[in-house]
N, C-alpha and C positions, 0 to 999 in steps of 0.2 A: 499233671500234664498230658494234653491231648495227642493220641499218637497221629501219624500222618493220615492214615487211611481213615480215621474216625472224623479227624478236621474236615478231608476232602468231603466225606458222607455227608456230614452235617452241614457243610456248606451249600451242596447240591439240594439238599431239605431245604434250607432256608431260601435258596434262590427260588425253588420251587413254589414257594408260599408267598413269595414277592417281598421276602425280608433281605433285599439287596445289600443293605449296610453291614448286616450281619455275616451274609455270606461273604462278603467282600474280606472281610476281617478274616475270618477262617480260611478260606483260599490263601491270603496272604502268610497267614501263620503255618499252613500247609507246605507252601512255597520257600518259606525260610526255614522248615526241616528237612527238605530234599538234601540229599548230598552234593557236594561242591560239583562233582562230574557233571550234573544236570545241566549246571549253564556252560559246561565248556563242551557238552555233546559226545562226551567220551562213552558212556552206557547208554545202549539203546532203550532198555526198559526204563531207565530213570530219566533220559530225556524226552521219552514219549510221556511218561508221567508230567515232567515239568511242563510240556506243551499243552497237553490236555488242561490241568489244573491252571494255566495261564491264560489259556483260550476260555476257560469256564468264568474266571476272574473277569477277564473284559467283557463278556458276556453280562454278568451280573452287573458290573459298571455303566454298561450300553442300557441296560432295562434298568437302572437307578437313576439315567438323566447324566451320565457322565462321560458324554461323547468323546472330549478331549483327552480324559485318561485313559479309556481303552481303546482307541485308535492306536496309539504307540504299541502299546501291549500286544494288538492283534498283528500290527507288523512284524514286532520282535518273534512273534510266535511262528508266523508264516516263514520268515527267515531262518529261524533256528531248524524249523523242523524240515525244510528244504535242505539244509545243508548237512544236517547230521542223519535224516531218514529217507532223504530222498523223495521226490514229487509223487510218488506213487503210495507212499505210506499213508494208511487210515489218518494218522494224526494231521499230515500234510494236507491232506484232502479236507480235514475238517475245518482247519485253518484257512484254507481258500474260501470254502463255503461261508 
């Protein structure tokens, strides 16, 4: 089994190389591996990681041509980041960008 940090790092490498389907699969694996608290915004560190991973997943989907799949993820990332981390947190600013 791939660790969370390894999955996210490998996903970034695949995305950087233009292998978006592989990156997407690894980002999804990483997101499934996050503690449940990430989805409720309880732990800032985990929420930050979830927002970053979801944003990166959405960007890989965009680069791979899946605009329809990416937009809801980008909107959700922004919503969670604003609600849990605030408007000035780096993850929120990344989501807005």
